[in-house]
Structures are given as structure tokens and as C-alpha cells.
C-alpha positions as CSV (number, residue, x, y, z in Angstrom):
1,M,96.3,42.4,21.2
2,H,94.0,39.2,20.0
3,T,92.5,38.5,23.2
4,R,91.5,42.1,23.3
5,W,89.5,42.5,20.0
6,R,88.0,38.9,20.3
7,R,86.5,40.8,23.5
8,Q,85.2,43.5,21.8
9,Q,83.8,41.3,19.2
10,H,82.3,39.1,21.6
11,K,80.6,42.0,23.8
12,R,79.0,43.3,20.7
13,N,77.8,40.0,18.9
14,P,77.4,37.5,22.5
15,R,76.8,33.8,21.0
16,G,73.5,32.9,20.4
17,C,72.4,35.9,18.2
18,K,72.8,37.1,14.9
19,Q,72.3,39.7,12.9
20,V,69.5,40.3,10.8
21,W,68.2,43.1,8.7
22,R,65.3,45.2,9.8
23,P,63.3,48.1,7.8
24,I,63.2,51.3,9.6
25,N,60.6,54.3,9.8
26,R,61.7,56.8,6.7
27,S,60.3,59.6,8.7
28,A,63.2,59.6,11.0
29,S,66.6,61.2,10.0
30,P,68.3,59.0,7.5
31,P,71.2,57.1,8.8
32,V,74.5,56.8,7.0
33,A,74.2,53.8,4.1
34,V,76.3,50.7,5.7
35,P,78.3,49.0,2.9
36,V,77.5,45.3,3.9
37,A,79.5,42.4,1.6
38,L,76.0,39.9,1.1
39,A,76.0,36.3,-0.8
40,V,72.2,36.8,-2.2
41,P,70.6,33.0,-1.8
42,T,68.8,31.4,-4.6
43,V,64.9,31.6,-3.7
44,D,63.0,28.8,-4.9
45,F,59.7,29.3,-6.5
46,L,56.8,29.8,-3.7
47,N,59.2,29.8,-1.0
48,L,58.1,32.9,0.7
49,S,60.1,32.8,4.0
50,M,63.4,33.7,4.5
51,E,65.2,32.5,7.6
52,G,66.1,35.1,10.1
53,A,64.3,38.2,8.2
54,S,61.2,40.0,9.6
55,W,59.8,42.6,7.1
56,S,57.1,45.1,7.3
57,D,54.2,45.7,4.7
58,D,54.7,49.6,4.9
59,D,58.5,50.0,4.0
60,E,59.1,49.5,0.7
61,T,63.3,48.0,0.1
62,D,64.8,50.3,-2.1
63,I,67.9,48.0,-3.3
64,N,71.0,50.1,-5.0
65,R,73.9,48.0,-6.6
66,K,77.3,50.0,-5.5
67,G,80.5,48.7,-5.6
68,T,81.3,45.1,-4.8
69,G,78.4,45.2,-2.2
70,F,74.6,46.3,-1.4
71,F,73.6,49.6,0.1
72,F,70.1,49.3,1.9
73,P,69.3,52.8,2.8
74,N,66.6,52.2,4.7
75,L,67.6,49.3,6.8
76,E,69.0,48.4,10.1
77,I,71.0,46.1,11.9
78,I,69.4,44.5,14.9
79,E,70.2,41.6,17.0
80,M,67.9,38.8,17.5
81,D,67.9,35.6,19.7
82,N,68.8,32.4,17.8
83,N,66.0,30.2,20.0
84,E,63.9,33.1,19.4
85,E,60.6,31.3,17.6
86,E,60.1,32.2,13.8
87,N,56.7,32.6,12.1
88,P,57.3,31.4,8.6
89,V,55.3,33.1,6.0
90,S,52.7,30.8,4.4
91,I,50.9,30.7,1.2
92,D,47.3,30.4,2.7
93,I,47.7,34.3,3.4
94,L,47.3,34.8,-0.5
95,P,43.7,35.2,-1.7
96,D,41.6,32.5,-3.6
97,D,42.4,34.8,-6.7
98,L,46.1,34.3,-6.7
99,H,45.8,30.6,-5.9
100,E,43.7,30.4,-9.0
101,R,46.3,31.8,-11.0
102,I,49.0,29.3,-9.7
103,L,47.0,26.6,-10.4
104,S,45.9,27.7,-13.8
105,D,49.5,27.7,-14.8
106,L,50.0,24.2,-13.7
107,P,49.6,21.5,-16.2
108,L,46.4,20.1,-16.5
109,S,47.3,16.2,-15.7
110,A,49.3,18.1,-12.5
111,I,45.7,20.2,-11.5
112,F,43.9,17.0,-10.7
113,K,47.3,15.9,-8.1
114,A,46.9,19.4,-6.5
115,S,43.3,19.2,-5.5
116,S,44.5,16.2,-3.3
117,V,47.2,18.8,-1.4
118,C,44.7,20.6,0.5
119,K,40.9,21.1,0.8
120,R,41.3,24.7,0.0
121,W,42.8,23.9,-3.3
122,N,40.5,21.0,-3.8
123,Q,37.2,23.3,-3.3
124,I,38.9,25.9,-5.8
125,I,39.9,23.4,-8.4
126,H,36.3,22.1,-8.6
127,S,34.5,25.6,-8.4
128,K,32.7,26.9,-10.8
129,K,35.0,30.0,-11.2
130,F,37.7,27.9,-11.6
131,T,36.9,25.7,-14.4
132,L,34.9,28.5,-16.3
133,K,38.3,30.5,-16.4
134,D,40.6,27.6,-17.3
135,A,39.0,27.4,-21.0
136,S,41.0,30.4,-21.8
137,L,44.3,29.5,-19.5
138,L,44.5,26.1,-20.6
139,S,46.8,25.0,-23.5
140,E,44.7,24.0,-26.3
141,K,46.5,21.1,-27.5
142,P,44.1,18.0,-28.1
143,W,45.1,15.1,-26.1
144,Y,44.7,11.5,-27.8
145,F,42.7,8.5,-26.2
146,M,43.7,5.1,-27.9
147,F,41.3,2.2,-27.4
148,T,42.9,-1.3,-26.0
149,S,40.0,-3.1,-25.4
150,S,36.6,-4.2,-26.7
151,I,34.9,-5.3,-23.7
152,E,35.7,-2.6,-21.0
153,P,35.9,1.3,-21.9
154,V,39.8,1.4,-21.0
155,G,43.0,2.7,-23.0
156,Y,45.9,5.0,-22.9
157,L,45.3,8.8,-23.2
158,Y,48.5,10.8,-24.5
159,D,49.1,14.4,-23.3
160,S,50.6,15.8,-26.0
161,G,51.8,18.7,-23.8
162,M,53.9,16.7,-21.0
163,R,54.4,14.1,-23.9
164,K,53.1,11.3,-21.4
165,W,50.5,8.3,-22.0
166,Y,48.4,7.7,-19.3
167,N,46.1,5.1,-18.0
168,F,42.9,5.7,-18.8
169,E,39.0,4.9,-18.1
170,L,35.8,6.3,-19.7
171,P,32.8,6.8,-17.3
172,F,30.6,4.3,-19.8
173,M,31.1,1.5,-22.1
174,V,32.5,2.2,-25.4
175,H,33.5,0.4,-28.5
176,H,36.1,1.6,-30.9
177,T,33.4,0.7,-34.0
178,W,31.2,3.6,-32.7
179,N,30.7,7.1,-34.5
180,I,32.7,9.6,-32.1
181,A,33.2,13.5,-32.7
182,A,34.4,15.9,-30.3
183,S,34.5,19.7,-29.4
184,C,36.0,21.9,-27.5
185,G,36.3,19.6,-24.9
186,L,32.5,17.7,-25.1
187,V,32.8,14.1,-26.7
188,C,29.8,12.6,-28.6
189,F,29.5,8.9,-28.6
190,M,27.0,7.3,-30.8
191,D,25.9,3.7,-31.2
192,D,23.5,3.7,-34.1
193,E,23.7,0.1,-34.4
194,T,22.6,-1.7,-31.2
195,S,21.5,0.3,-28.2
196,K,20.0,3.3,-30.5
197,V,21.8,5.8,-27.5
198,M,23.9,8.6,-27.8
199,Y,26.2,9.7,-24.9
200,I,27.9,13.4,-24.3
201,C,30.7,13.3,-22.4
202,N,33.4,15.5,-20.6
203,P,36.3,13.1,-20.2
204,I,38.4,14.7,-17.6
205,S,35.4,15.5,-15.1
206,R,33.8,12.4,-16.1
207,E,30.4,14.0,-16.6
208,Y,27.9,13.0,-19.2
209,E,24.5,13.4,-20.5
210,I,22.5,10.3,-22.5
211,L,20.1,11.0,-25.4
212,N,18.0,8.8,-27.7
213,I,18.7,9.1,-31.2
214,P,16.4,9.7,-33.4
215,P,14.1,6.7,-35.3
216,S,14.9,6.2,-38.8
217,P,12.4,5.1,-41.2
218,G,14.5,2.1,-42.3
219,F,17.7,0.8,-41.3
220,P,20.4,3.0,-42.9
221,V,23.5,1.3,-44.3
222,Y,25.9,4.1,-43.2
223,S,25.8,6.5,-40.5
224,A,27.8,9.9,-39.8
225,L,28.0,11.6,-36.7
226,A,28.8,15.8,-36.5
227,F,29.0,17.7,-33.3
228,S,29.9,21.3,-32.2
229,V,29.7,23.2,-29.4
230,D,29.2,27.0,-29.0
231,Q,30.9,28.2,-25.8
232,S,29.6,31.8,-26.1
233,K,26.0,30.3,-26.1
234,S,26.7,27.5,-24.1
235,K,24.9,25.0,-26.3
236,Y,25.7,22.2,-28.8
237,T,24.7,21.0,-32.1
238,I,24.7,17.4,-32.8
239,S,23.9,16.5,-36.9
240,V,23.3,12.3,-37.2
241,I,23.3,11.4,-41.2
242,R,21.9,8.4,-42.5
243,S,21.8,7.2,-45.9
244,M,20.2,3.8,-47.3
245,Q,20.1,2.8,-51.2
246,A,16.7,3.8,-52.7
247,S,14.9,0.9,-54.0
248,D,16.6,-1.4,-56.4
249,D,18.5,1.7,-57.8
250,F,22.5,1.7,-56.6
251,L,22.9,4.5,-58.3
252,L,20.2,6.7,-56.3
253,W,20.6,6.6,-52.4
254,N,18.1,8.4,-50.0
255,V,19.8,11.1,-47.2
256,S,18.2,12.4,-44.1
257,I,19.7,14.8,-41.6
258,H,18.7,14.5,-37.9
259,V,19.9,17.9,-36.0
260,Y,19.4,18.2,-32.3
261,D,19.9,21.7,-30.5
262,S,20.7,21.6,-26.5
263,K,18.9,24.8,-26.1
264,E,15.6,23.5,-27.1
265,R,16.4,20.0,-26.2
266,T,14.8,18.5,-29.1
267,W,15.4,16.7,-32.2
268,L,14.4,18.8,-35.0
269,T,12.2,18.0,-38.0
270,P,14.8,16.0,-40.1
271,V,15.9,17.1,-43.9
272,I,15.2,14.3,-46.0
273,G,16.9,14.4,-49.5
274,A,18.2,12.2,-52.2
275,M,21.7,11.8,-54.1
276,Q,22.3,10.7,-57.7
277,G,25.4,8.6,-58.4
278,W,27.0,9.8,-55.0
279,R,26.3,8.4,-51.3
280,P,27.5,9.8,-47.8
281,G,29.7,7.3,-46.1
282,D,30.4,7.8,-42.0
283,V,32.5,10.7,-41.9
284,S,31.1,14.6,-41.5
285,V,32.0,17.7,-39.3
286,I,30.6,20.6,-38.3
287,C,32.5,23.8,-39.2
288,D,31.0,27.2,-38.7
289,N,27.4,26.0,-38.3
290,V,28.0,24.6,-41.7
291,L,27.8,20.6,-42.2
292,Y,30.2,19.0,-44.2
293,I,29.6,15.6,-45.5
294,L,32.4,13.5,-47.1
295,V,30.1,11.5,-50.2
296,F,31.7,8.5,-52.5
297,C,31.0,8.1,-56.2
298,T,28.7,5.1,-56.9
299,R,30.2,5.3,-60.5
300,P,33.7,5.1,-60.3
301,N,34.3,4.5,-63.8
302,E,32.6,8.2,-64.8
303,V,34.7,10.2,-62.6
304,Q,38.5,10.4,-61.2
305,N,38.3,11.0,-58.0
306,F,36.2,8.6,-56.1
307,H,35.3,11.3,-53.1
308,G,34.0,14.4,-52.7
309,L,32.2,17.0,-50.2
310,I,28.7,18.1,-49.7
311,T,27.6,21.1,-47.6
312,Y,24.6,21.7,-45.7
313,S,24.0,25.3,-43.7
314,L,22.7,24.8,-40.4
315,D,21.4,28.5,-40.2
316,N,18.0,27.7,-42.1
317,I,17.1,24.1,-41.9
318,E,14.4,23.3,-44.7
319,P,12.4,20.0,-44.1
320,S,13.5,18.9,-47.7
321,M,17.0,19.4,-49.8
322,G,15.6,17.9,-53.3
323,I,18.0,15.2,-55.1
324,L,21.6,16.5,-54.9
325,K,23.4,16.4,-58.2
326,D,27.0,16.7,-59.4
327,E,27.3,20.4,-59.3
328,S,26.8,20.3,-55.3
329,V,29.8,18.0,-54.9
330,I,33.2,19.8,-54.1
331,L,35.5,16.8,-55.8
332,A,38.4,15.9,-53.6
333,P,41.9,17.2,-54.6
334,C,43.1,13.9,-56.0
335,A,42.2,10.0,-56.0
336,L,41.8,9.4,-52.2
337,T,42.1,5.7,-50.5
338,C,40.2,7.0,-47.7
339,G,39.3,10.9,-46.5
340,R,38.6,12.3,-42.9
341,L,37.1,15.6,-42.0
342,M,37.7,17.6,-38.7
343,K,38.3,21.4,-38.1
344,V,41.4,22.4,-36.8
345,Q,42.8,26.5,-36.3
346,G,39.0,26.7,-37.1
347,K,39.2,25.6,-40.8
348,L,37.6,22.8,-42.5
349,V,41.0,20.1,-43.2
350,L,41.0,16.8,-45.1
351,V,43.4,14.2,-44.1
352,G,43.4,11.6,-47.4
353,G,45.1,8.9,-48.2
354,I,46.6,9.3,-51.7
355,G,46.2,6.7,-54.1
356,R,48.6,5.3,-56.5
357,V,47.9,6.5,-60.5
358,N,47.3,3.3,-61.9
359,R,45.6,2.0,-59.0
360,P,44.0,4.2,-56.9
361,G,42.8,2.1,-54.4
362,L,46.6,1.6,-53.0
363,I,48.0,4.0,-50.9
364,K,50.8,5.5,-51.7
365,G,51.3,8.6,-49.2
366,V,48.8,11.2,-46.9
367,G,48.2,14.3,-47.5
368,I,46.5,17.5,-45.3
369,W,44.3,20.1,-47.8
370,V,42.1,22.7,-46.1
371,L,39.3,24.1,-48.0
372,D,39.0,27.5,-49.0
373,G,35.5,28.2,-50.8
374,R,35.5,25.3,-52.8
375,T,39.0,25.2,-53.7
376,W,40.8,22.6,-51.8
377,T,44.8,24.0,-50.8
378,E,47.3,21.3,-50.6
379,I,49.5,22.0,-46.5
380,T,51.8,19.1,-46.7
381,R,52.2,15.8,-47.6
382,M,53.4,12.9,-45.0
383,P,57.4,12.8,-45.9
384,H,58.5,8.7,-47.1
385,K,60.3,8.2,-43.8
386,F,57.0,8.3,-41.6
387,V,55.2,6.4,-43.9
388,Q,57.8,3.4,-43.7
389,G,57.6,4.4,-39.8
390,F,54.1,3.0,-39.5
391,G,55.5,-0.5,-40.8
392,E,52.4,-1.2,-42.3
393,L,50.1,1.9,-43.3
394,D,46.5,0.4,-44.4
395,D,44.5,2.0,-47.1
396,V,42.4,3.3,-44.7
397,F,43.6,4.9,-41.2
398,A,42.2,6.6,-38.5
399,S,43.1,10.1,-38.2
400,S,41.4,13.2,-35.9
401,G,43.0,16.5,-35.0
402,G,41.7,19.8,-32.8
403,G,43.5,23.4,-32.1
404,D,46.8,23.2,-33.8
405,L,47.3,19.5,-33.9
406,I,46.5,16.6,-36.5
407,Y,46.6,12.9,-35.3
408,I,47.3,9.8,-37.6
409,Q,47.1,6.3,-36.1
410,S,47.4,3.2,-38.4
411,Y,44.5,0.5,-37.7
412,G,47.3,-2.1,-37.3
413,G,49.9,-0.7,-34.9
414,T,50.0,1.8,-31.8
415,A,52.4,4.0,-33.6
416,L,50.9,7.7,-33.3
417,L,52.0,10.5,-35.9
418,I,51.5,14.2,-35.0
419,Y,51.2,17.4,-37.5
420,D,51.1,20.5,-35.9
421,M,49.7,23.1,-38.3
422,N,51.8,25.8,-36.4
423,T,55.4,24.7,-36.7
424,R,54.3,22.8,-39.8
425,Q,56.5,20.1,-38.3
426,W,55.4,16.3,-38.1
427,F,56.6,14.3,-35.3
428,W,56.1,10.9,-33.5
429,S,54.1,11.3,-30.2
430,Q,56.3,9.0,-26.9
431,K,56.2,5.0,-27.4
432,C,53.2,3.6,-26.1
433,S,53.8,0.8,-23.9
434,M,51.0,-1.0,-25.5
435,H,51.3,-4.2,-27.9
436,K,49.7,-6.4,-29.9
437,K,48.0,-9.0,-28.4
438,F,46.9,-11.0,-31.8
439,P,47.5,-10.2,-35.5
440,L,43.9,-8.7,-36.4
441,E,43.8,-6.4,-33.5
442,I,42.6,-3.2,-34.4
443,F,43.5,-0.1,-32.4
444,S,41.8,3.5,-32.7
445,G,41.1,6.2,-31.1
446,F,39.9,9.9,-30.9
447,C,41.1,13.5,-29.9
448,F,39.8,16.0,-27.8
449,E,40.9,19.3,-25.8
450,P,40.9,18.8,-22.4
451,R,38.8,21.1,-20.0
452,L,37.6,20.8,-16.7
453,Q,33.8,22.3,-17.3
454,F,31.1,20.3,-18.6
455,M,29.8,23.2,-21.1
């Protein structure tokens, strides 16, 4: 009995053949549904081929779950020889639009690796269409570059999305003492002391432009740089603020504002003015086409808050702004040891070191404020455990921000603290492998939003 059953089974399904599913024509009379118990395999992402299956583009499979098996009303069992050569389905048949969508979902660091996979992906990634589209598809979390050398343009780049550090080299020599400002993936570097040149650079694509810094009537004591990119108009604006003491009067400072318009590709006529009792420093930022300049009081015995803020609209540039008085200054929210201005979530943000009550020059903590009109709104203060985590937090520290993140770094170490404006949480970055080589070594950096396109 068993021998007879085996012969019938061998005749029905001889060796070298296997059963597979094939769609049948719906126009024919519908066959009786055959219940078959199947073990459904796990399909990996982008694995578009299934062994032994032949699919037709014209028919649509309708799967209904009933009982313990699957019912395929429009499929029939056919025999296929195992020795027959099978043609796997390749993703090369997909159009370029789907390839662009797949690549856009990758982290930015993986996109550059993907450009080495094949010639087609390399062409797509470096195409203008893909680079213009990546601004809306890629994460807006800014990355942080930390200088590690004063004689070479090298450092470590922190990917906040992947929480990884990468070895990174800038396309030209940059020193950490330069004025640096970033906006929408572009970074502006200015050396206002020696070379008198300015670089507009995309650190990711390594494209850059060189501009000549406008001449100054004298040697400025302080220089500040502000940079803003308007992607909707494909242009950027640069502001250079210079200040120098007027003759022997320490309370009176001459101020000049130089504005560069990339559409006109020229420096506009500088704005000349003066400040009585206040002087600009080296901190400024452009937010909603308004220039914000952090100023310092030159008569500290008469005021409690040494820091303040002045504004200047870039929509209507006048050749002269006269002498700015105390009424024009927006006082800092409290006594600060230092202040850093940045544009985060489209708002003007101040990160400052909070001074002690009796000794305002000594830091006791760090606060974050947002400007609403002429009023400062406190967002948060750094918890004491994070202040202790720096080991030794100097009265002056480095801080920059963009997108939703704010980075804070002590000049005396490589520890990098991050504050997320969305979640309102503090957290440390992954530990950097860089260590101090000598006691007086200074660490600094800047953040920027990674983009593939220059503009």
C-alpha cells in the first residue's frame, strides 16, 4: 500500500520539479479555491525577488485569510524544473524618481557612501535635481565641527542624527580664531586681521567662493560677522560690523556696518555711526533680515547688566545711523559673563553665562533666552550636574545653534553639550576621541546644517 502511494506521488511530482504559484487569467472560468498551508517567509527591504515565483504585471493578487491557510482565488499550481534558469528582479528597473526617494531616506553620511555603489547612484546623488530636493527631505539637525589643529584645516565632525564623530577636513585653511557664521548649509569664514579675505563654503560638498573684505578707514578693535541665506531667492547676505575707539574718549566708539548682497555681488555703501557708553563686540546675527549686535557697556559702574543688544533693519539701509543712546539698547536679562547670539527655530536666541551676584565676572551657570519684541523670555538654565560635567567651565565659552539644537563647548575641553529646543532636554554628545595635548590648548567649533547643494 505504501509502495503504491509513493509511485503515485512520484508520478504527480517527479524529482527535479517543484510546485510554484502562477497567476491565471481572470476571464476564464474561476477554479475552485485550493487551501494550502504555507509558511510565509520574511522579506528583507529592497529584496524584490522571490525564489521560484513568476509574477505577471497584469494580474493583481487578492489574498484572503480564512482558517489556518491562505486562499489564492486566482492562482494555480504549475510545475517548474529546478534546473531551469531563473531571472531575479533587479532594482535597476525602477525609475530614477524612486531611486531618488530611496536615497533621500538614507542618512547624509550614508548617501556619500551610496554614491560609490554604482554609476547610476553616483549620477543621481550629484545631480542638481537631487541636491535641490534634499533640503526638504534631509534632517535639519545641525552638525558640529570641532577644530583639532591650528596649522591644518582638520577636525572632528559630529553627526547629531547618527550620534557619531567623523574625521573631517575643510577645503582651505581656517583658524579657530576667525569669525565664523553659518546659515542653511553654508558657512562664512572671515579673517579680518591678516589676509583680509572671506570664504563662503559648503563643508559637505566642499564648494566655496572667495570674497574680498571691504576696506576699513582704520584698524578696528572689534569685528563681528553675521551671515544669512535666503533659499527662496537663492541669495545670501553678509554683515561685517567694525568698531574702534573715537580719539581718546573711551566712552565713545565709532561703528561701521558693511553689507554684502550676493544678488548684486557687491558691498553696499557702509553705514556709519557711533555709540556713547556702549561698544560692539564680536557677536552678531541676522534674523528675519534684522541685524542684531551684542554690545558691551563701557561704564560698568553705572549699570547692573554689562551686556545689551542693538538692532538694525537691513530692509532700509541708511548711510548714517547717528549716535545710538541708552534708549536704543535692549538690556540683557541678567548679569552675564559672556553672550552668544544664534537663530534657532526661526527665533533669536541668547545663550549666556550667568554671573554671580556679588562677583558678576565669575560664572555660576548657563541660561538660554528667546527675544520677544524687546523682552527676553527664559527658556531654561543648565542643570548643575551638566555644569559639573564640563569639569572646569570658563567664564567665556563657545556656543552655536541652528535648526532645533544648541551646542555648548568649553574652550578648555572636548566635552560637547546639546540642548534640544523641541524636547527641552539636555544631553551630552558621544565622547570625542580628541584629548588635550598641552594644558593651554583651546578647543572651539561651529555648527551648520548639512546640505548637498551650495545654494
